[in-house]
TORGU-457292 format. One record per atom (N, C-alpha, C): residue in one letter; x, y, z. Coordinates in pm, whole numbers, plus 50000, padded with zeros to 5 digits. Layout:
REM TORGU-457292
aXYZ/...
This chain:
REM TORGU-457292
x127735852954775/x128645860554876/x127645861555018/x127095851555047/x126215851755166/x127095851855281/x126635859655386/x127545861555515/x127595847455588/x128575845955656/x128605834955751/x129365839055883/x129335831755998/x129725837456116/x131225836756118/x131945827656051/x133375827456065/x133985838655995/x135055846356074/x135505858356018/x136935855955949/x137505845555981/x138865841555921/x138805827655847/x139645826955769/x139795814655694/x141165809355717/x141565797855661/x142955792355685/x144025801455624/x143625809255529/x144555816955471/x143965829755421/x144555841055437/x143885853555383/x143345852355238/x142255857755203/x141825859155082/x142415869555000/x142595866954873/x143195878954777/x142005887654738/x142035899054774/x141055909554746/x141655920554653/x141025923554544/x141345935354449/x140445945554487/x140985955554535/x140245967454598/x140345979854487/x139305985654436/x139315995354336/x138576008454395/x139206019154396/x138666032654416/x139146042654332/x138526054454313/x138956063354217/x140296071554260/x140456073054395/x141726080354445/x142256072454558/x143546075654615/x144026071954739/x143676082254835/x143886078754961/x143356088255077/x144186101655072/x145226103055010/x145966116555001/x145066125954928/x143956121054851/x143106130854783/x142086137354879/x142096131455006/x141416137455112/x139906135655109/x139486127855020/x137876124855016/x137546113355114/x136306114055141/x135756103555243/x135826091155200/x135426088455073/x135326074455007/x136616068155031/x137726074854973/x139096067354976/x139566066255127/x139276076455226/x139686074055351/x139126061755420/x137766060655386/x136966048255449/x137646035755390/x137906035555256/x138456024355190/x139716020255262/x140556030655286/x141796027655350/x141736021355490/x140786027355574/x140476022155708/x140126008355709/x139216004555632/x138635991255610/x139755979855556/x140435985755454/x141405975055398/x142425973355502/x142885983255568/x143905981455662/x143545973355777/x142235974255823/x141715967555940/x141425950855899/x140985949955768/x140695936955730/x141935929555705/x143045936355652/x144455929255621/x144985926555770/x144915935855866/x145445933856002/x144775922556076/x143505919856043/x142825908856127/x143125895356034/x143885895655928/x144235882655854/x143165877355776/x142215887255750/x141075882655662/x141335883555508/x142225892255478/x142485894555334/x143865900255303/x144365896055198/x145565903155136/x145025911155041/x145315925255033/x144655934254953/x145535940754849/x145105939954721/x145915947254630/x144995959154570/x145465970154613/x144715983054600/x144995990954472/x144085991054369/x144305999354255/x143506012054254/x144146024554246/x143656036054239/x144436045454152/x143886057554110/x144636066854021/x145876071554093/x146936075554032/x148116081554091/x148146095154086/x146906101654088/x146816115454102/x147306122554237/x147366112354337/x147886115354462/x148796103954514/x149746105854603/x150546096754658/x149746083754705/x150246072554692/x149696059954744/x150106059554898/x149226053554983/x149446053755134/x150846046155162/x151306049255277/x152426041455317/x152116027855332/x153086019255311/x152826004055307/x152335999355453/x151435989955440/x150935984155560/x150785969855537/x150985962055636/x151025947355630/x149695941255565/x149945934155468/x148645928255382/x148105936455294/x148545950855276/x147945959055176/x149155964155083/x148725959954940/x149715966254845/x149095974554741/x149735987854742/x149165997254643/x149675995654494/x148665996854396/x149095995954261/x148666010154190/x149456021454198/x148996033254149/x148706032153992/x147596036353955/x147336037553805/x147506050953737/x148486052153631/x148676064653574/x147416069853521/x146926083453549/x145656087553525/x145826101053479/x144766106053415/x144446121053398/x143266126453465/x143436137353542/x142496141753644/x141856155453590/x141826158153459/x141386171353421/x139916173753440/x139046162653457/x137646166053461/x137426172453605/x138206167853703/x138056173953825/x138646187653825/x139716191153765/x140236204453765/x139396213753686/x138806208653586/x137816217953495/x136516219353549/x135896208753606/x134336209253654/x134266207053790/x135256203153873/x135076199854011/x134366186954031/x134376178353917/x133736163853946/x134836154453948/x135076146354046/x136156138154075/x135976125953980/x136536126353858/x136426114953778/x137726112653708/x138676105953770/x139976103653687/x139856092753576/x140626095253474/x140606085953360/x141956077253356/x141906066053365/x143166056653373/x143756054953237/x145086053053246/x145796048553113/x145216033153079/x145326030852957/x145116016352904/x145836007552969/x147296009552995/x148155999853069/x147605997253201/x147256008553276/x146696006053416/x145395998953403/x144506000753314/x143325991253299/x143655977153272/x144705974953179/x144965961053151/x145475953853274/x146295961253357/x146745956653473/x145795953353588/x144725962953596/x143555959853679/x142755947053637/x142555945153506/x141905934253447/x142545921053493/x144015921753477/x144745910253504/x144505906553654/x144505918053747/x144325914553886/x143005908953919/x141915913553852/x140585909153876/x140385894753832/x141255890253731/x140955876653693/x141605867653792/x142735871553850/x143475862753929/x143245863654089/x142165870254132/x141835874554266/x140715864054314/x140435865154460/x139315858554513/x138005865554522/x138215880354537/x137085888154556/x137355900954507/x136545909554423/x136695922254373/x135855930554464/x136535940554519/x135735950454600/x135815964854543/x134705969654496/x134605983154419/x133915993254517/x134496003654517/x133846015954593/x133086025654498/x131796023954498/x130986030754387/x130926025154251/x129966027954179/x129696020754058/x129886027853921/x130176040153933/x130216047353808/x131666050253755/x132566050653834/x133896052953770/x134366043653656/x135016047353559/x135416039753441/x136096026253477/x137176028653567/x137956016853616/x137106007253687/x136236012253769/x135296002453837/x134415994353746/x133976000553627/x133165994553543/x133955982553474/x135105986953431/x136135977453364/x136225963853476/x136585967553599/x136775957553685/x135525948853716/x134375953053705/x133235946653727/x133015937853602/x132995942653481/x132935934053360/x133925922053365/x135165925853390/x136145913953390/x135895903653484/x135545909053615/x135265901053726/x134105891253691/x133115896253636/x131815888653595/x132165877153502/x133045882153393/x133245871053293/x134225861253352/x135105865053451/x136025854553511/x135385847053618/x134085849353643/x133435842553752/x133775844953893/x134235857753924/x134835862754039/x133765869954134/x133595868254251/x132685875454330/x132865890054320/x131865899354322/x131945912154322/x131155917654446/x131885926654518/x131335933554637/x131385948254599/x130195954154610/x130265969354589/x129755977954703/x130585986254749/x130165996554850/x129756008254786/x128466012154783/x128066023754707/x127856036054818/x128686046854789/x128546059154888/x127606069554830/x127566071154703/x127106083654646/x125636078554574/x124536087554584/x123376086854513/x123176095854405/x122146102854417/x121726112354313/x122436125654356/x123126130754258/x123796145354277/x123046155854203/x122366165054258/x121586173954186/x122446186854144/x123246183854067/x124226194553999/x123276207153957/x123786218653978/x123196229953914/x123236232153761/x124286226853723/x124516226353578/x123426214353524/x122496217553423/x121646208453385/x122226197153311/x123396200453231/x123916189553153/x124476178353258/x125286184153348/x125916173853444/x124866166653535/x123746173853573/x122766166753645/x122036155453574/x121776157453440/x121306148053334/x122206137253327/x123456139353292/x124506130053274/x124556119853388/x124536126153507/x124786117753635/x123606109553655/x122396115653635/x121156108053661/x120986094053561/x121446098153430/x121406087353325/x122416077653356/x123636080653403/x124696072153425/x124266061153547/x123636068753639/x123186059353767/x122266049953722/x121346052953619/x120336044453583/x120846032453493/x121766037653420/x122456027353310/x123456019253384/x124506026253432/x125526018053494/x125296013753628/x124526021553706/x124146016953843/x123286004553840/x122386005553742/x121485992953728/x122485980553690/x123295983153603/x124165971353559/x125055966753686/x125795974853729/x126835971453827/x126175967053960/x125315974254013/x124855972354145/x123775959854120/x123085958754009/x122205948053987/x122915933353948/x124235935453903/x124915924053871/x125945920253977/x126185927854084/x127155923354194/x126535913254269/x127445904954341/x127085896054427/x126505900154560/x127125911254601/x126675918154724/x126715933254698/x125835941754744/x125945955954751/x125785959554894/x126705969654918/x126495975555058/x126395990455047/x125345995055106/x125266009155122/x125516015055262/x126176026955255/x126636032055387/x125576043755428/x124456045255346/x123436054855385/x122226049555339/x121146050355415/x119766046555404/x119366054555281/x119636065855283/x119126076355161/x119666071055033/x120886067155015/x121446061554883/x120786049354856/x120636040654963/x119956027654937/x118486029354876/x117786037954926/x116436040654891/x116446046054748/x117426053754711/x117586060054587/x117696048354469/x118696040454488/x118976030554397/x118036019354390/x117346017054507/x116326005554524/x115016009454425/x114916020254385/x113776025454300/x113906018954167/x115106015954111/x115276010953971/x116226000153949/x116925994754069/x117915984354051/x117255971154119/x117385960654038/x116895946954088/x118205940554138/x118405937854257/x119765932854314/x119575918154309/x120735913054300/x120785898254304/x120515892454443/x120985899454549/x120785894554678/x120255909154744/x119525907854847/x118975921654918/x120245928954971/x120235942054936/x121515949654966/x121415951155122/x122745953355178/x122825955655327/x123265969955349/x122845975255466/x123095988355512/x124245987155618/x125445990955596/x126565990955693/x127146003755688/x126736011455800/x127346025055813/x128916024855833/x129656034755764/x130986036055782/x131596037955929/x132556030655960/x133116034956091/x133826047456100/x134166050356223/x134936063756251/x136006059056360/x137146065456329/x138216061956433/x138056070256566/x137416064056647/x137096071856786/x138306072556872/x139386064256844/x140636066256911/x141196079756889/x141166082956752/x141686096556700/x140756107856723/x139536106756687/x138556116456693/x137646113756817/x138036121056928/x137426119757051/x137146132757121/x136046135057211/x135936148357257/x136976155057339/x136846167957368/x137876175757431/x137096181957546/x137716184457661/x137166192157765/x137096206157731/x136446213057799/x136166228357771/x137446235457788/x138476231857865/x139826237357875/x140526234257755/x140416221057725/x141236217157594/x140776225157475/x139366226557466/x138856232857343/x139506247357340/x139526254057454/x140106267457450/x141476267457415/x142286258457452/x143716256957428/x143896254157276/x143016244957228/x143176242557087/x142766255257004/x141856263357043/x141696273656975/x142806284556971/x143366286157084/x144506295157086/x145696288357009/x145916275457005/x146906269556917/x146526272556767/x145296272056730/x144986274356587/x144756288856554/x144976298656659/x144916312856628/x143386315456590/x142426308556666/x141116311556641/x140516319756766/x139526328856756/x138946336256863/x138296326156957/x138546328757099/x138076320857204/x136646327057244/x136306338957224/x135226346157276/x134016345857173/x134146338657060/x132946338856968/x132556324256928/x131316322156900/x130826309456848/x131636306056726/x132046294356708/x132806290356592/x132056279356521/x131816281056386/x131096273556294/x132226267756207/x132146254856183/x133176248156087/x132426240655977/x133146241955870/x132876234655736/x134096227255713/x133946212955678/x134986205255632/x134666199155508/x135366199055403/x135116191155272/x135596198455159/x135246193155036/x135806199454922/x135056212754898/x135796222854828/x135136235254809/x134546235554676/x133386228854661/x132646227154544/x131176230154582/x130526232554460/x128906235354482/x128186223854546/x128486210954514/x127806201054566/x127826200054725/x128896205354795/x129126205054930/x128306216954988/x127796226254905/x127026236054969/x127626250254992/x128766251354927/x129506264354946/x128806277054928/x127926278054829/x127086288554804/x126316293054934/x125756282254990/x124906284855117/x125686290155230/x126836282755232/x127696287155349/x128196301255336/x128606307055223/x128966318855195/x127766329255247/x126506324455210/x125316334755234/x125236333455391/x125396324555451/x125246322055597/x126266330755666/x127436330555626/x128546338255677/x128246353455679/x127736357555564/x127326371655535/x126196375755622/x125406367655650/x124256370555734/x124436369255884/x125416362055916/x125696360356063/x127086364256092/x127286377056090/x128876381156119/x129376379456255/x128386377056350/x128956376256486/x129486361656511/x129266352556409/x129926339456415/x131266339056355/x132186331656402/x133406330456330/x133446317756246/x133506317256120/x133556306156029/x134816302055982/x135176288256002/x136306282255952/x135966271455863/x136566273455734/x136306265255622/x137696258455592/x137506244655601/x138746236255595/x138506227555491/x139406227255393/x139226218855281/x140096223155153/x139656219255031/x140236223054914/x139266223054811/x139706228854687/x138806227454567/x138726239554487/x137956240454373/x137996251654287/x137466263854334/x136556262854427/x135996276254492/x136876279154603/x137266293854602/x138266298454691/x137516307554800/x137216303054903/x136456311955013/x137256323555056/x138486324055044/x139276335755086/x138956348054983/x138586344554872/x137946355354764/x136686362154805/x136056356454912/x134716362454959/x135056375755029/x136266375455084/x136666388655147/x135796391155264/x135566381055358/x134586383555467/x135576381755596/x135366392255681/x136376392155794/x136046382355896/x134936375755890/x134566364955984/x134756350955932/x135406351255825/x135786338655763/x137246334555755/x137616323155807/x139016318255805/x138996305855712/x140036303655652/x140396292855555/x141486282555595/x141426271255604/x142476261555641/x142426252455531/x143646252055449/x143636244855319/x144296231355350/x143506221155298/x144076207455306/x144606202855436/x143776203955562/x144346200755681/x144656185755695/x145676182755767/x146116169455808/x145076163355908/x145376151355944/x144406144156022/x144486151056168/x145616152956208/x145756160156350/x145086173956366/x145256181956245/x144576194256232/x143066192256240/x142576182056178/x141206179956165/x140636178156297/x141206169356375/x140736166256512/x140586178856591/x141606187056587/x141726199756664/x140526208856619/x140316210656485/x139206217556443/x137846213456472/x137686199356465/x136346193856516/x136196198156640/x137056193156729/x136966194556884/x136646208756932/x137436217556862/x137126231756909/x136056239056862/x135406234156767/x134156240456681/x133036238856785/x132216247456773/x130796247056834/x129886240156756/x129906240656626/x129006234756527/x129676231656400/x129456221456348/x129646217356208/x128546220556106/x128656227856001/x127596229655904/x127946224355772/x127186216655719/x127416210055599/x126106210155518/x125756220455432/x124546218855358/x124726212955210/x125236200055219/x125666194955104/x124466186355050/x124516181554923/x123446174254855/x124046162754775/x123286151454753/x123726141154674/x124806132654721/x124856131454859/x125986120954913/x125276112655016/x126096103355063/x125596094055159/x125876101355288/x126726094255385/x126786099255524/x128336104755525/x128446117755508/x129846125255500/x130696121355614/x131936117755593/x132806112655698/x133106125055786/x132996137555736/x133196149155834/x132246149755940/x130916145655903/x130026144856008/x130286135156113/x130656125356084/x130836113856165/x131996116956265/x133056122656201/x134176126556282/x134046137556378/x133276147756325/x132966159256417/x132126152756544/x131036146356520/x130246139756610/x131036131556718/x132086124356655/x132876116156753/x133616125256840/x133906136356796/x134646147056889/x133656155556974/x132316151256974/x131346157557057/x130766170656987/x131036174156860/x130746186456802/x129476183156728/x128276190156753/x127086188356682/x127236192156545/x126336187056460/x126456190056308/x125066194556268/x124986204556185/x123626209156117/x123946205555956/x123036195855914/x123186190355778/x121926189655707/x121996188155577/x120766187255501/x119796176155534/x118546178755510/x117566168055549/x117776154155484/x118046154455355/x118336143555253/x119406135255325/x120546143455352/x121826134355412/x121386129455551/x120856136555625/x120406132055770/x119426120955764/x118696118955657/x117736107655651/x118566094755635/x119756095155586/x120626083855575/x121136078455691/x120836084355810/x121346080255932/x120096078156016/x119686065356027/x118256063156099/x118366065956239/x117256070356302/x117226072756454/x118236082456503/x118426092856434/x119506103256469/x118766115656501/x117456117656483/x116796129256495/x117146136956626/x117386130156746/x117506138056856/x118966143956874/x119926137956798/x121346142856810/x121806149956691/x121046148256576/x121576154556449/x120596163056381/x120856176756397/x119806187056355/x119906187256206/x118876190056137/x118686189055988/x117906200255927/x118206204655806/x117406213655757/x117306212655601/x116216215855526/x116096215855389/x117196222955319/x117526217355186/x118486224655110/x117886223054956/x118176235454895/x117876234254744/x116696242854692/x115946248554783/x114816258654725/x115286271454749/x114406281954709/x114716295554726/x114786300654862/x114156292854955/x114016297555095/x115146292255189/x116156285355126/x117236277055200/x117986285855303/x118446297155251/x119416305255323/x118586310255457/x117326314955433/x116566321055543/x116356310455637/x115886298755598/x115756287655695/x116946282855768/x118116283555714/x119356279255785/x119636288455873/x119606301555844/x119746312455941/x119096310356059/x117686308256038/x116826307156163/x117256294056249/x117526283656175/x117966271656243/x119126274256333/x120186280556265/x121526283456345/x121266292056459/x120396301156446/x120066310556570/x119476302456672/x118636295456643/x117816285956742/x118656275656802/x119796270056742/x120566259756779/x121526264256883/x122186276256848/x123386280656927/x123256279857087/x122136284157147/x122036281957274/x122176267157331/x121736257757266/x121566244557309/x122816236457262/x123906241157208/x124886233157140/x125786226257250/x126036234057368/x126926228057475/x126166216257547/x124936217357554/x124136206857626/x124176194257534/x124086196557399/x124076187057297/x125376177157287/x126416183757325/x127786176657304/x127966162657351/x127616161457481/x127816146757522/x126846136157455/x125676139557423/x124886130857360/x125266127857219/x125806137957148/x126376135257010/x127466125357008/x128466127457118/x129646119457137/x129256105657155/x128146103557231/x127956089457287/x127236082357155/x126346090757077/x125806083456973/x126946078056854/x127816087856830/x128886083656747/x129676072056796/x130006072356923/x130806061056982/x130166047256979/x128786047057015/x128046035557004/x127616029456869/x127566040856782/x126916035856642/x127996032656552/x129176040256543/x130016039856434/x131496034256476/x131466023956558/x132786017656598/x133236010256471/x134576011456435/x135226005656331/x135145989456338/x135245985456452/x135215971356494/x134035963556443/x132895970556454/x131665964956418/x131405964156265/x131875976656209/x131885977256052/x132785967255987/x133985965756056/x134975956455986/x134585941655997/x133915938956117/x133475925756121/x132425921756025/x131665929355992/x130455927855894/x130905925855759/x132045933155718/x132675931655594/x133415918655598/x134055915755702/x134845903255704/x133955890855681/x132845890955731/x131815880455720/x131445879955568/x131315891755494/x130955891055343/x132015884355265/x133245890355292/x134375885755207/x134725870955226/x134715865455368/x135045853255381/x133935843655332/x132665849555340/x131465840155298/x131375839555151/x132335844655072/x132155844654920/x132055830254877/x132545820454948/x132645806954898/x131475798854971/x130685804555055/x129635798155127/x128415795155037/
């Protein structure tokens, strides 16, 4: 699957795309997969058959993209907060048939059971496999989950990533992690996810005040935003501690999950459950700062979207390390030790006076670095080059 310069072929290639969920689940991985699939199909590069669990509605039909929902059980996420749907045998058989008859199999992440099946079938059928790896090591607080995830990465990650024709990482941090123990067939590539800068774009000072009034948010207080799943991995315990220690800031938590921030009973915390895309843009643009003390992930889409709206983000050092050359526009702080909350409080207090000055630089960085056109072109080269 060596890249070549031509981005189209005489006919679109058949691509079997596999993700754990569809975009309606609201996770970054599936939203990125949708953007990429829609753009590749729209460019005439591929006809995409998208297999994902039926835990959420499939996306609306788009030219060149056909969804094949897989009947699934999602109890692991409901019980443990770990997104790992289990597909029915009929769905796995249908996926196997699709992998045998396709031109390219494109997997997003290596640990999901359906992705493992797709990989095995594709290798046996001699079909090229492209893997986009989003997630690295997740330091779960539960030692059993932490150990299982680490062991799975070393077993299945070594197998799938080491056996794929091409691996793409969207974060340098995740690439560095897997490169310690995976021997790749070809050198892996770093292709950062794109962001829809037509939808997520900066707002003027007046528009920001107007957006806050529309969202019933205070205009006269600094507003700190969290966007993501309400789970431990995303740093919810740290966010709660920060909100308790910084009552003069208004905190808005937008997302979904087993942790319920409304039960914290903090007067300076508001909750927006499962925001739609338009609500997200309004929240990003009107906020003074996005805070995301998450661990064990690549480059969160919420960080890219917030920065595209000109809103600075304060994130964990490990996550920020996945975005090279971002030190001047992307503040970061350590996560995970006993001193985490104290250091994050101090960092927040120091950042607040400089946020307005930082906004244009943040927006310019996102616009220049994360254009979807550049990301799509690189994937198109990989997919078309599968026969080179």
